[in-house]
N, C-alpha and C positions, 0 to 999 in steps of 0.2 A: 504493500500499499503506500510506504513511504516512497519508494522507486517511481511509483506512478504519479503522486504528488508531485516531486520533482521535476518529472518530464512535463507535466501539465504548466507548471509554473515556468519553466525554461521555454516551452512552445509559447506561452503568452507573452512572455518578455521578447522573444525574437518579433512576433506580429506587431507587439506595441512599437518595437523600433522601426519596423518597416512602412507603418502607417505615415500618410502624408502629413507633413509639418508645414505649418505657415511659415513663410520665409520674409513677410511683410506683416510688421504689428499693426498696421492701421492707422498709425499715428506719426511714425518719423520714419526717416531712410536708414534708420539702425541696421548694419549688416549689409550696406551696399554703399558703393562708391561710384561718385559721377566723372566719366572721362570725357572731355570736350566740354561744350557749352553748359552753363546752368540752366538745363531745359527741363529741371525735374523737382517737382513740389509735392506734398502730400495735402489733400483736400477732402474733408469729410469722409475720411476712410479709405480713399482711394489714391493712387498715385498717378498724377497728371505730367505726361510729357508733351512740352510746346515749346516750339522754335521761339528763339528770340527776333526781334525785328530784321537781324541780318541773316535769318536762317541759317545759322551755325548747327551742326550735327553736335549729337551726343548719345553715349550708351551708359546705361545705369547697370553697373556689374554688380553682382553679389560678391561680398567680400571672400567667401569661403568656395573653395574647388571642390568639384563634383567628379566622379567617375562615371558610374551608371545610375541612370534615375529618371524618375517620371515628374515632369515639370507640368503645372496646370495654373491656369489663369482664366480670368473672365476679361473681356476687353470690349471698349465701346468708343465709337468714334461717329463724325458725320464729315462728309466732304471726301476729298481724296487726301489720303494719307499715304505716306511710305514709311513703314515701321517693321518690326519683327522681334524676334526672340532669337538671340546668338547661343551656340551650344559650345562649350567648352573654350571657343576663340573666335576671334573677329572674321574668321574665314568661312563658318558654317553657320548658316541662318534659316529660320523658318519665317517666310515673309508673312507680315499683315498689310494688306492693302495693295495700292496700284505699284506695280513695277516701273522704277524710272526708263529702264532699257527697253521694256517690250510696251509699257504704254498701257497696262490692262491689269486687272486685278488677279493677282497670284497668291491669295492668303491661302496658307497651310501647305504651299510648296516651299523645297529647300532652296536658297540661293547659296551657291558655292562660290566665294570671289576669286578663287585661283582658277577655276574653271570657267570663269566670267558668265555665268548664268544660271538657269534653272534645268537641272538635268531631268526632272520629271514635274509633272503638274497634278496637283491635288484634284480630286475628281469632287464633282457635284456641289463645288463651293458656290455657285451663283444661286442654288436653290436653298443652301444651309445657312449663308450669310445674313445678317439681319443689320444693315445700317442703321444707326441712332438706337439700336437696343443693345442689349448685353449678350456678347457672344462668348462661348468657352472654348478653349484650346487645351488640349491635353498632347503632351509631346513625350513620347518614350525613346530614351537614348540609352541603347543597351550596346557596348562596343562601336561598331561602324553604323549599326543599324539604326535610323530613325523612323518612327511610325508617328502619325498625327492625327488625332480625332479632332474634329470641329463641330461643336453641339451636339456632341454624343455620337457621331459617326465616323468611324476610320474612313480618312480620305486619302492618305498617302503614306507609303513604305519607301525607304530609299537606303541604299548602303553607299556610305561617304567613303571615297579614297582618301579624303584630306582630315580625318578624324585625328583628335589630340586623345591622349589616354585619360588626361583629367585638366580640369579648367572650370572658371565661373560661368554663370548662366547672366546673359545680358538683355536689356530691353533697349530699343533704338528709336531716337528721333533722327529721321534722314535728312541730311543738310540738302540746302538749296531748296526746300519745299515748305511753304507756311503750313503747319499742320498741327494737330492736337489729337491726343490719344488718352484714354483713362484705363488704368488697370486695377481690378482688384481680387479679392480670394486668391492670392497667390500662393501656392504650396509646391513642396517639392519631397519626394519620397525616394530615398537612396535604395538602388538595388544591389 
């Protein structure tokens, strides 16, 4: 009986550690660092990313680095935006909004800077994405494989050739475009 109790406690402890953990406290940018323009603030429990008048770009990086993980967030925007979520470094990104190079919405698609483009395009985004409303994105990064769910539906899987073993997660305000994006309910589950 004692061995069974220990096994149950161990399993419960492992499960508790694997559960998604908030990485935004809803009040401050504690645990995050801004690289680039001061485009990030906290308003009413949300992270606001907004260009300055000079339209300079900025990335809000987690201070902690991660290997394999599931990143989840809710995001909301109006108008044309060019944003995204960087995975472990600035080369691999999951796009949110209009691609500057393609001039069309590439939300949930990977943008690989060293390959200069989008190697695959997420499916059914036009039907799933709701401008002006809250959308959810779940990004699973295990080794070189990225899988993205948009509003509860899997829309993309991609195997990156430029993946890093470990690094931070970043939110982007793209330079050269007047834009505003809100993020909330940001969690990360390490795998």
